[in-house]
C-alpha positions as CSV (number, residue, x, y, z in Angstrom):
1,M,0.0,0.0,0.0
2,A,1.3,3.4,-0.9
3,A,-0.1,6.5,0.8
4,A,0.7,10.0,1.8
5,T,3.9,11.2,4.8
6,M,8.5,10.9,9.3
7,V,16.4,9.7,14.0
8,V,19.7,7.8,16.9
9,A,22.7,5.7,15.8
10,A,22.0,2.2,17.0
11,C,19.0,-0.1,16.6
12,T,16.6,0.2,19.5
13,G,14.3,-2.3,21.0
14,S,15.8,-5.2,19.2
15,T,13.7,-8.3,19.4
16,G,16.4,-10.8,18.5
17,G,18.5,-11.8,15.6
18,P,17.7,-11.4,11.9
19,T,15.0,-13.5,10.2
20,S,16.0,-16.1,7.7
21,S,14.7,-14.0,4.8
22,P,17.3,-13.9,2.0
23,G,19.1,-10.6,1.8
24,R,17.4,-9.1,4.8
25,T,20.3,-9.1,7.3
26,P,20.8,-6.0,9.4
27,S,22.9,-3.3,7.8
28,G,24.1,0.2,8.7
29,N,24.9,0.9,5.1
30,V,21.5,2.1,3.9
31,P,22.4,4.9,1.3
32,S,21.2,8.3,2.5
33,G,22.1,11.9,2.5
34,P,25.0,13.2,4.6
35,G,24.4,13.7,8.3
36,L,21.4,11.3,8.5
37,A,20.9,8.9,11.3
38,A,18.2,6.3,12.1
39,V,17.6,6.7,15.8
40,T,18.0,9.2,18.7
41,P,19.6,8.2,22.0
42,A,17.2,6.3,24.2
43,G,15.4,8.3,26.9
44,T,16.5,7.7,30.5
45,K,13.9,9.5,32.6
46,P,10.1,9.0,33.1
47,V,7.8,11.5,31.5
48,S,4.2,11.8,32.5
49,S,2.7,12.7,29.2
50,V,3.5,13.8,25.6
51,V,1.4,15.5,23.0
52,W,2.3,14.3,19.4
53,A,1.1,16.0,16.3
54,T,0.0,14.3,13.1
55,N,-0.8,16.1,9.9
56,R,-4.5,15.4,10.2
57,D,-6.9,13.4,12.4
58,V,-6.8,9.6,12.5
59,I,-9.5,8.0,10.4
60,S,-9.1,4.3,11.4
61,L,-7.2,2.2,13.9
62,D,-7.8,-1.0,12.1
63,P,-4.5,-2.0,10.5
64,I,-6.0,-3.3,7.4
65,F,-7.6,0.1,6.8
66,S,-4.5,2.1,7.6
67,A,-3.9,4.3,4.6
68,A,-1.6,7.2,5.5
69,Y,0.7,8.8,8.1
70,P,-1.7,9.5,11.0
71,E,-3.0,5.9,10.9
72,Y,0.4,4.3,10.5
73,T,1.8,6.5,13.4
74,A,-1.1,5.5,15.7
75,D,-1.1,1.8,14.8
76,S,2.7,1.5,15.1
77,L,2.7,3.1,18.5
78,M,0.3,0.5,19.9
79,C,0.4,-2.6,17.7
80,E,3.0,-5.1,16.7
81,S,3.5,-7.3,13.6
82,L,4.8,-10.8,13.1
83,L,8.1,-9.4,11.9
84,R,9.7,-6.0,12.8
85,Q,11.4,-3.4,10.7
86,A,14.6,-2.1,12.3
87,P,15.5,1.6,11.9
88,D,18.0,0.7,9.2
89,G,15.4,-1.1,7.2
90,S,16.5,-4.7,7.9
91,L,13.9,-7.2,9.1
92,Q,14.0,-8.8,12.6
93,P,11.6,-11.1,14.5
94,G,8.6,-9.3,15.9
95,L,5.9,-11.3,17.6
96,A,7.3,-14.4,15.9
97,T,10.4,-15.8,14.2
98,V,10.2,-17.2,10.7
99,S,11.7,-20.1,8.8
100,N,11.5,-21.1,5.2
101,P,11.4,-24.9,4.7
102,S,10.8,-24.4,1.0
103,P,10.5,-21.5,-1.5
104,T,6.7,-21.7,-1.1
105,T,6.4,-22.3,2.7
106,L,6.9,-20.0,5.6
107,V,6.6,-21.2,9.2
108,F,6.0,-18.5,11.9
109,T,6.7,-19.5,15.5
110,L,5.3,-17.2,18.2
111,R,7.8,-16.0,20.8
112,P,7.2,-17.2,24.3
113,G,5.0,-15.1,26.6
114,V,3.5,-12.8,24.0
115,K,0.2,-11.3,25.3
116,F,-2.5,-8.9,24.3
117,W,-3.3,-5.9,26.5
118,D,-6.1,-7.8,28.2
119,G,-3.6,-10.4,29.4
120,H,-4.8,-13.1,27.0
121,P,-1.9,-15.0,25.3
122,V,-1.4,-14.5,21.6
123,T,-2.2,-17.9,19.9
124,S,-1.6,-19.3,16.5
125,A,-5.4,-19.0,16.0
126,D,-5.0,-15.2,16.4
127,V,-2.2,-15.1,13.9
128,A,-4.1,-17.1,11.3
129,Y,-7.2,-15.0,11.8
130,S,-5.2,-11.7,11.4
131,L,-3.5,-12.9,8.2
132,D,-6.7,-14.3,6.7
133,R,-8.4,-11.0,7.5
134,A,-5.7,-8.9,5.9
135,A,-5.7,-11.1,2.8
136,N,-9.4,-11.3,2.3
137,P,-10.5,-8.9,-0.5
138,K,-14.1,-9.1,0.5
139,L,-13.4,-7.1,3.7
140,G,-12.3,-4.2,1.6
141,G,-8.9,-3.8,3.3
142,Y,-6.0,-2.2,1.5
143,Y,-3.5,-5.2,1.5
144,S,-5.1,-8.1,-0.3
145,V,-3.1,-7.5,-3.5
146,Q,0.1,-7.6,-1.6
147,L,-0.9,-10.9,0.0
148,D,-2.3,-12.5,-3.2
149,R,0.3,-15.3,-3.4
150,I,-0.9,-16.8,-0.1
151,A,-2.6,-20.1,-0.8
152,S,-3.4,-21.0,2.8
153,V,-2.7,-20.1,6.4
154,T,-2.8,-23.1,8.7
155,V,-2.5,-23.5,12.5
156,T,0.1,-26.3,12.8
157,S,0.6,-26.1,16.6
158,P,-0.5,-23.9,19.4
159,A,2.5,-21.6,18.7
160,Q,3.0,-22.2,15.1
161,V,1.4,-21.1,11.8
162,T,2.3,-22.4,8.3
163,V,1.8,-20.2,5.3
164,K,1.7,-21.9,1.9
165,L,2.2,-19.8,-1.2
166,T,1.1,-20.3,-4.8
167,Q,4.6,-19.3,-5.9
168,P,7.7,-18.0,-4.2
169,D,7.2,-14.5,-2.8
170,Y,10.3,-12.7,-1.4
171,W,8.3,-9.5,-0.8
172,L,6.0,-11.2,1.7
173,E,8.2,-11.0,4.8
174,G,8.5,-7.2,4.2
175,E,4.7,-6.9,4.0
176,L,4.3,-8.9,7.2
177,S,6.5,-6.5,9.0
178,S,4.0,-3.8,8.2
179,M,0.2,-3.2,8.7
180,P,-0.9,-6.5,7.1
181,G,1.3,-8.4,9.6
182,I,-0.2,-6.8,12.7
183,I,-1.7,-9.4,15.0
184,I,-5.1,-8.6,16.6
185,E,-7.1,-10.7,19.1
186,K,-9.5,-12.9,17.2
187,S,-12.2,-13.1,19.9
188,F,-12.1,-9.4,20.6
189,A,-12.3,-8.5,16.9
190,E,-15.2,-10.9,16.3
191,K,-17.1,-9.3,19.2
192,E,-16.5,-5.8,17.9
193,G,-17.5,-6.7,14.4
194,K,-17.7,-3.6,12.1
195,D,-16.9,-1.4,15.0
196,Y,-13.4,-2.7,15.4
197,G,-10.9,0.1,14.9
198,T,-13.6,2.8,14.8
199,P,-14.5,5.4,17.4
200,A,-17.6,3.3,18.2
201,G,-15.4,0.3,19.1
202,S,-11.9,-0.4,20.2
203,I,-8.8,-2.5,19.3
204,M,-6.8,-5.2,21.0
205,C,-3.1,-5.3,20.2
206,T,0.1,-6.3,22.0
207,G,2.3,-3.2,22.1
208,A,4.0,-1.3,24.9
209,Y,1.3,1.4,24.6
210,M,-2.4,0.6,24.6
211,L,-5.4,2.6,23.5
212,Q,-7.2,4.5,26.3
213,S,-9.5,6.7,24.2
214,W,-10.3,8.0,20.8
215,T,-12.4,11.2,20.4
216,P,-12.8,12.0,16.7
217,G,-11.6,15.4,15.8
218,V,-9.8,15.7,19.1
219,S,-7.2,13.0,19.8
220,V,-6.2,9.4,20.1
221,V,-4.8,8.7,23.6
222,A,-2.5,5.8,24.3
223,V,-1.2,4.9,27.8
224,R,1.7,2.8,28.9
225,N,1.0,-0.9,29.1
226,P,2.1,-1.9,32.6
227,H,2.1,-5.6,31.7
228,Y,3.9,-5.5,28.4
229,W,5.1,-8.9,27.4
230,N,8.7,-8.0,26.5
231,P,10.6,-7.3,29.8
232,S,13.6,-5.8,27.9
233,V,11.4,-2.8,26.9
234,R,10.4,-0.5,29.7
235,P,8.4,2.5,28.2
236,L,9.0,5.7,30.1
237,V,6.2,7.9,28.9
238,G,2.9,7.5,30.8
239,Q,0.6,8.8,28.1
240,I,1.0,9.8,24.4
241,T,-1.8,11.9,22.9
242,L,-1.9,12.0,19.1
243,K,-3.6,15.2,17.7
244,G,-4.3,16.0,14.1
245,V,-2.9,19.5,13.5
246,P,-2.8,20.2,9.7
247,D,-2.3,23.9,10.1
248,V,1.4,24.9,9.9
249,T,1.0,27.9,12.1
250,S,-0.7,25.9,14.8
251,V,1.7,23.0,14.8
252,T,4.7,25.4,14.8
253,A,3.3,27.5,17.6
254,G,2.6,24.3,19.6
255,L,6.1,23.1,19.2
256,L,7.6,26.4,20.1
257,T,5.5,26.8,23.2
258,G,5.7,23.2,24.4
259,A,2.0,22.5,23.9
260,I,3.2,19.9,21.4
261,Q,6.3,17.9,22.2
262,G,6.8,15.8,19.1
263,D,6.0,15.7,15.4
264,Y,7.2,13.8,12.4
265,G,7.3,16.9,10.3
266,V,6.1,16.0,6.8
267,G,7.3,18.8,4.6
268,L,7.1,21.2,7.5
269,P,8.0,24.6,5.9
270,T,9.0,26.0,9.3
271,L,11.8,23.5,9.9
272,D,14.5,26.3,9.8
273,Q,12.5,28.4,12.3
274,L,12.2,25.4,14.6
275,K,15.9,24.5,14.2
276,G,16.9,28.0,15.4
277,S,14.4,28.3,18.2
278,G,16.1,26.6,21.1
279,A,12.7,25.2,22.1
280,V,13.0,21.9,20.1
281,R,15.6,19.7,18.4
282,V,15.2,18.7,14.7
283,Y,16.6,15.4,13.6
284,L,16.9,14.3,10.0
285,G,17.0,10.6,9.1
286,P,16.8,8.3,6.1
287,G,13.6,8.6,4.2
288,W,11.6,5.7,2.7
289,S,9.0,8.0,1.2
290,S,8.9,9.7,-2.2
291,D,7.1,13.0,-3.1
292,V,5.4,11.9,-6.3
293,L,2.8,13.4,-8.7
294,E,0.1,10.7,-8.8
295,I,-1.4,10.3,-12.3
296,A,-5.1,9.8,-11.6
297,S,-6.2,9.5,-15.3
298,L,-4.4,8.5,-18.5
299,K,-7.5,9.5,-20.5
300,G,-6.8,13.2,-20.5
301,V,-3.7,15.3,-21.3
302,L,-1.4,13.2,-19.1
303,G,-2.2,10.1,-21.2
304,N,0.4,11.4,-23.6
305,L,3.9,10.3,-22.5
306,N,5.4,13.4,-24.0
307,V,3.3,15.6,-21.8
308,R,4.2,13.6,-18.7
309,R,7.9,14.0,-19.7
310,A,7.4,17.7,-20.3
311,L,5.8,18.3,-17.0
312,S,8.7,16.5,-15.3
313,L,11.2,18.5,-17.2
314,A,9.5,21.8,-16.4
315,L,9.3,21.2,-12.6
316,N,11.6,23.3,-10.4
317,R,12.5,20.5,-8.0
318,Q,15.2,22.6,-6.2
319,A,12.6,25.2,-5.3
320,I,10.5,22.4,-3.8
321,I,13.5,21.3,-1.7
322,D,14.3,24.8,-0.6
323,S,10.8,26.2,0.1
324,V,8.6,23.2,0.9
325,Y,11.1,20.9,2.6
326,Q,13.6,23.5,4.0
327,G,16.4,21.5,2.5
328,A,15.4,18.2,4.1
329,A,15.0,16.4,0.7
330,Q,17.1,15.2,-2.2
331,L,16.8,15.6,-6.0
332,P,15.5,12.3,-7.4
333,R,16.9,9.8,-9.9
334,W,14.2,7.2,-9.4
335,V,10.7,6.9,-8.1
336,S,12.0,5.3,-4.9
337,N,14.0,7.0,-2.2
338,P,17.6,5.6,-1.8
339,G,16.8,5.2,1.9
340,T,14.7,2.1,0.9
341,F,17.8,0.1,-0.2
342,G,17.3,-2.4,2.7
343,Y,19.1,-5.2,0.8
344,G,21.4,-5.5,-2.2
345,Q,22.8,-2.1,-1.2
346,S,25.8,-2.2,-3.5
347,V,23.7,-3.2,-6.5
348,F,21.1,-0.5,-5.9
349,A,23.8,2.1,-5.2
350,R,25.6,1.5,-8.5
351,A,22.4,1.5,-10.5
352,Y,21.1,4.6,-8.8
353,G,24.3,6.4,-9.2
354,S,24.4,5.7,-12.9
355,S,20.9,7.1,-13.4
356,P,20.5,10.8,-14.2
357,V,19.3,13.4,-11.7
358,L,16.0,15.0,-12.8
359,T,16.7,18.6,-13.7
360,Q,14.7,21.4,-15.2
361,D,14.6,22.3,-18.9
362,I,11.7,24.5,-19.8
363,A,12.6,24.9,-23.5
364,A,12.8,21.2,-24.1
365,A,9.6,20.7,-22.1
366,R,7.7,23.3,-24.2
367,K,8.8,21.5,-27.4
368,L,7.4,18.1,-26.1
369,V,4.0,19.7,-25.4
370,Q,4.0,21.2,-28.9
371,Q,4.9,17.9,-30.5
372,A,2.1,16.3,-28.6
373,G,-0.3,18.9,-30.0
374,D,-1.5,19.7,-26.5
375,T,-0.6,23.4,-26.1
376,G,-3.5,25.2,-24.5
377,K,-5.1,22.1,-23.0
378,T,-6.1,21.9,-19.3
379,I,-4.7,19.7,-16.5
380,T,-6.8,19.4,-13.4
381,F,-4.9,18.9,-10.2
382,G,-6.4,17.6,-7.0
383,T,-5.0,19.4,-4.0
384,T,-5.5,20.9,-0.5
385,S,-4.4,24.3,0.8
386,Q,-4.4,22.9,4.3
387,L,-1.4,20.7,4.0
388,A,1.8,22.7,3.4
389,V,3.7,20.1,1.4
390,I,0.7,19.4,-0.9
391,A,0.0,23.1,-1.4
392,G,3.6,23.9,-2.1
393,V,4.1,21.1,-4.6
394,T,0.8,22.0,-6.3
395,A,2.0,25.5,-6.8
396,A,5.3,24.2,-8.3
397,Y,3.3,22.1,-10.8
398,Q,1.0,24.9,-11.6
399,A,3.9,27.1,-12.5
400,A,5.6,24.3,-14.5
401,A,2.4,23.5,-16.5
402,Q,1.8,27.2,-17.3
403,A,5.4,27.7,-18.4
404,I,5.1,25.1,-21.1
405,G,1.8,26.2,-22.5
406,L,-0.7,24.2,-20.5
407,K,-3.7,25.5,-18.6
408,V,-4.4,24.5,-15.0
409,A,-7.5,23.9,-13.0
410,L,-7.5,23.0,-9.3
411,R,-9.9,20.9,-7.3
412,S,-9.1,21.8,-3.7
413,V,-10.4,19.9,-0.7
414,S,-9.9,19.8,3.1
415,A,-6.9,18.2,4.7
416,Q,-9.1,15.5,6.1
417,D,-10.7,14.7,2.7
418,F,-7.4,14.8,0.7
419,I,-6.8,11.1,1.5
420,D,-9.9,10.3,-0.6
421,F,-8.0,11.1,-3.8
422,F,-5.9,8.0,-3.0
423,I,-8.7,5.6,-2.1
424,S,-11.8,6.6,-4.0
425,P,-12.3,6.3,-7.8
426,Q,-15.4,8.5,-7.5
427,F,-13.5,11.2,-5.6
428,R,-10.8,11.2,-8.3
429,A,-13.3,11.6,-11.2
430,G,-12.4,14.6,-13.4
431,V,-8.9,14.9,-11.8
432,D,-5.8,14.3,-13.9
433,A,-3.2,14.2,-11.1
434,F,-2.5,15.1,-7.5
435,P,0.6,15.4,-5.4
436,G,1.3,12.8,-2.7
437,V,4.1,11.8,-0.4
438,N,4.2,8.0,-1.0
439,F,5.9,5.0,0.6
440,G,5.9,1.3,0.3
441,D,5.4,-1.0,3.2
442,D,9.0,-1.7,3.9
443,A,12.6,-0.7,2.9
444,D,12.4,-2.1,-0.6
445,P,12.1,0.0,-3.7
446,A,9.9,-2.6,-5.2
447,A,7.2,-1.9,-2.6
448,L,6.6,1.6,-4.0
449,L,7.1,0.5,-7.6
450,A,4.5,-2.2,-7.3
451,A,2.0,0.4,-6.2
452,F,2.5,2.5,-9.3
453,D,3.5,-0.1,-12.0
454,L,1.6,-3.3,-11.4
455,P,-2.0,-3.8,-12.5
456,G,-4.1,-3.5,-9.3
457,G,-1.4,-1.5,-7.5
458,S,-2.7,0.9,-5.0
459,A,-1.4,4.0,-6.9
460,N,-2.1,2.5,-10.3
461,Y,-5.3,4.4,-10.8
462,D,-5.9,4.0,-14.5
463,N,-4.6,0.5,-15.4
464,F,-1.1,1.4,-16.4
465,N,0.7,-1.7,-17.6
466,D,4.1,-1.9,-19.3
467,P,4.9,-5.5,-20.0
468,A,8.7,-5.1,-19.5
469,I,8.2,-3.4,-16.1
470,T,5.7,-5.9,-14.9
471,A,7.9,-8.8,-16.0
472,A,11.0,-7.4,-14.1
473,L,9.0,-6.8,-10.9
474,E,7.2,-10.2,-11.0
475,Q,10.6,-11.9,-11.6
476,A,12.1,-10.0,-8.7
477,R,9.3,-11.0,-6.4
478,G,10.2,-14.7,-7.0
479,T,14.0,-14.3,-6.8
480,A,15.7,-15.4,-3.6
481,N,19.1,-14.0,-4.2
482,P,19.1,-10.5,-2.9
483,D,21.6,-9.0,-5.4
484,R,19.8,-10.6,-8.3
485,R,16.5,-9.3,-6.9
486,A,18.0,-5.8,-6.5
487,A,19.2,-5.8,-10.1
488,L,15.7,-6.7,-11.4
489,V,14.1,-4.0,-9.3
490,A,16.7,-1.5,-10.5
491,R,15.9,-2.4,-14.0
492,A,12.2,-1.8,-13.3
493,E,13.1,1.6,-11.8
494,Q,15.0,2.6,-14.9
495,L,12.1,1.6,-17.2
496,T,9.6,3.3,-14.9
497,M,11.5,6.6,-15.3
498,Q,11.1,6.2,-19.1
499,Q,7.3,5.8,-18.8
500,L,6.5,8.0,-15.8
501,P,3.2,6.4,-14.5
502,G,4.0,8.7,-11.6
503,I,6.3,11.7,-11.7
504,P,8.9,11.8,-8.8
505,D,9.2,15.3,-7.4
506,V,11.8,15.0,-4.6
507,Q,13.0,12.4,-2.1
508,P,12.2,13.6,1.4
509,D,14.4,12.9,4.4
510,T,12.6,11.8,7.6
511,A,12.2,14.9,9.8
512,L,11.6,14.4,13.6
513,V,10.9,17.4,15.8
514,L,11.3,16.8,19.6
515,G,10.9,19.1,22.5
516,H,14.0,19.7,24.5
517,G,14.3,17.1,27.3
518,L,12.9,14.3,25.1
519,S,14.8,11.6,23.2
520,G,14.5,8.0,22.1
521,A,12.2,8.2,19.0
522,I,13.1,6.5,15.8
523,V,14.1,8.9,13.0
524,S,14.0,6.8,9.9
525,S,10.8,5.9,8.2
526,A,10.7,2.7,10.1
527,Y,8.5,4.7,12.6
528,L,5.7,4.1,10.2
529,F,5.8,0.4,10.7
530,S,7.5,-0.3,14.0
531,P,7.0,0.8,17.7
532,W,8.6,4.2,17.4
533,A,8.1,5.4,21.0
534,D,9.3,2.3,23.0
535,Q,12.5,4.1,24.1
536,L,11.0,7.6,24.2
537,G,11.6,9.4,27.5
538,G,13.3,12.3,29.2
539,T,16.9,13.2,29.1
540,G,17.3,14.3,32.6
């Protein structure tokens, strides 16, 4: 699943050694910009409460309906998956360890003593229920496509589940370290029914923080779990309140006054002001997200490849980095951020380094539009003025389009409704494209590419299908050797840059803003998928 937008020098909260997944051993070598780190030093002092900002209100706490940053931030705070993504992008055991008896068999063994918040032990029946639920397309969750090679999930012992595949799938372990791998309590979920994960109901997970309350439009409140199953993790914050604060002025004022103590600043245009304030500390870490123009329809002007190439050529990306991201982003070469190189690093690094940086050329872009015969035609962008990063990128595209002879219409919605461009075909009707900060489900470039390139992908809104790209990605999915898999994904990236089913804008770093006196939060984009506050606390 791809959706909209996130640091310490050693892995925190390790749950054991690496999984047996080929090519997913821990590495500190993830390519990233200079001065980026993945974690902040662990907190050492108890803190009674922390207010944490998200860029809008949470819509759902059900992991199979998590679609964007607020939901991922909330679920990863409180819930845990079968496998866990380390801050450097490597995979580790989470609630379970995994073995691979054959290319089409995965066996998950629960770790001893794992319990839900209510004290009930996590059983293999809970695991099978959670995986079946995530894979079931009839439930309308967002992850059935990613799990479509699962043939069966079988309880093979009280602590063991065996997953059989229709064909080898070396993307699956990454998916099961994300939202579709979160384990919920079967009996609780069945009792809650359709209310599970909504304000009318509740959730039941295993994390070091547990849900206390959810008041729509106000906050989600999580409190420390006094009976957390993992004795090596001792959370120091008594209560964490997640508040949706889309307004830049409000979130900045809150951080400066101490009313807000933390924020993963997604394209926060006041980063420089915050850095110089003395009230907070700003950390930059490796980013796994990509700022991309989502092509909503290929039936209009953007159905012409020359127009897509022209729009990309006309975009002033350096201005976006400077004004929207305050320097906390990189010029792109691919759709995927190099922070996602969680395996096959040397292969990815060579291929990425040999690819051209996307630069601006207005004259060449104008010629492409003229060759297409589309001068004077209109592009309709979906947008919102209430999210700074979206508004800033929209303005850059508006200027680019007008500079090359295109007209622009805007369909602007509220911050809360902007997510509907990603998830509702009816909402996208009449819209040619919209900006988004996208990410895959783990540190693998293929995770984001699959969303844009493969038929049925979550960001493939108008059935884009290039046979060469599809073949490379499908072969990569079934390739065990990590370097060979990386080479195939790199080839798919290079082909994608020729076809532009989405136009990469910039590659954001992860930005973490912490009030002085706090430390311990993850700074890489692993915070979206793993418990990011387990070591959060005071600094004395």
